[in-house]
Structures are given as C-alpha cells and as structure tokens.
N, C-alpha and C positions, 0 to 999 in steps of 0.2 A: 579561511575555513574550507574544509574539504567538501567535495561534492556529496559524499555519503552523508555527512552530518547535516548539510543543507537539505537534502531530500528527506531525512528523518524529521527535521524541523517543519518542513512543508507538510509532511504526512501528519505530524502531531497537530499542527494548526487546523488542518482539514478535518481531522478526527474530532477535535473539539467543536468545530462548526457542525459536523454531522450529529454529534451527541447533543449539542445545544438545540438543534432543530428537532431532535427526537425521531429521526428517520431510521428506524430499525433498531435503535438502541438509545438509551439515555442514562445519565448519572442520576442515581436515586436522590430524593430530597434529603438535604442535610449531609450529603457526602461529597461536597464539592472538591475539597483538597485530595481525599483519597481517589476520587474519580479522575481528577487531572493526572495524578501519579499513575493510575492504571492506564489512562489514555496514552501517556508517554511510553509505558511498557508495551502496550499493544502496537503503537506506531513503530517502535524499534523492532519488534518481532515481525511486523508486516513487511517492513523494508528489508530486513535480513532474509526473511523467507522469499520475498520477491526477487532479490538479487541472487539467492541460491538457486532458485528454480530457473531463472533466466540463464545463469552461467551453465547450469547442467544441460539445459536445452541446446545451448550453443555447442557444447562439447559432444553430446550424444548424437546430434543431427548434423554435426560438422558445418555450423553456420557462421557466416561473417556477421550477420545481423539476425537477431531473433524476430525483428519486426514488432511494431507496436501492439498488434493483436496478442501475441504471446507474452510480451512484456507486461502489458496492462492486465491481462488475465492472471499472470503470475502474482502480481501485487494484490489484485482483487481477491484471489483465492487465499493468499497468505494472510491478508487482513481479515477475511471472514473466519478463518481457522483461529487466528489469534483472538478475535472478538468472542467467538464461541467458547473457547477455553477460558478466557478472562471472565466471561459471564457466568460460567459454571463455578469457577474458583472464588469469585468475588460477587456473588449474587446479591449481597446486601448493599453493594455500592454501584454495580453496573447492571442495568436491566436491559437484556438483549431479547428483542422479539423477532428480529430478522437480521442475523449476522451478515448475510450476503447483501442485503439492502444497505445497511450501514457502511459496510466495507466498500461497496460500489460508489456510494456518495462521497466517502472520504477519498477514495482513489481518484474519482473524477475531478473533484475540487483540487486535489494535490497536483495531479499531472497538468491540469489546465493552468493553474497558477504558476507552476514551475516552468512550463513551456512559455507562457506569456512573458515571464520575467527573464527568460534566457538561461535558466538553470539547466533545463533539459533541452538539448538541441532539437530543432525541427528540420533544418536543412540537411539533406543527405541521408535522412532516415526514411525507412519504408514501413508500410503497414504490414506487409507480408514478409516471412522469413527469406533470407538470401543465403544460399549455400556457398561454401568456399569452392573456388575453382580447384579441380583436381590437378595436382602437380605430376607431370609426366617426366 
C-alpha cells in the first residue's frame, strides 16, 4: 500500500477519534454512517491540501526539506479548511464549533501515530526548513 494511502487512513482514523471526543467538532446524533463518510472525505481533502501546500512551499522557497513546522501547519490548515467547508455543506451531519481545534487534534494524533509506527520517518528530518544548496 502506498505511503499516501496509509497517511490518508491514519488521518481518517485520527479524525474519527477527534470527532468521537467532540473536540471542536462531532457527528450529529443519528448520522453515524454519513458522518463517517464525511470524515473520510475531509481526511482525503486534508491530506491532499497538506501535500499540495508542502510541495508548493518546497518549490517556491527552493527547499530540500520543508521542516516539520511547515509540514504540520500545512496539514493543520488544510484540515481546518476542509472541516469548515464540510460543516457548512453538511451541517445536519457534522457539527463544527472550532474547525482549527478539531483539525489540530486530528493532525496531532495522525502524525504521532504515523511517526511511532514508522510510516513517517523521524531520522534525518528537521523542524525547520532546509534550503537547497546553490549550484555554481
């Protein structure tokens, strides 16, 4: 299974945990199956957006590594935007009181679990961005 699919699954599981805990968002009573489907959609959008922003940051700023700060912030922001939009579109299923809180919890759970299980590498990665060396 590809890395991208695994990260989407990690984000999906962590989104379900965050929604189940009711931290910033929750699935409305009686809407479990639609809520799970919306969580899958939000998770996919969050990962796609996070990857897009990370790739763009690397390209625009000529980076070898974006660093964890930029990478995590990209996924957090993408998750918050996806949750906010889903909450507006599916307000009878998904109740969002703080998209940024729910997205932060989901992102934190996702990256912690994926790092601990080795899906996201720790060794050789930095917290801060690393620029490419200029070729002369």
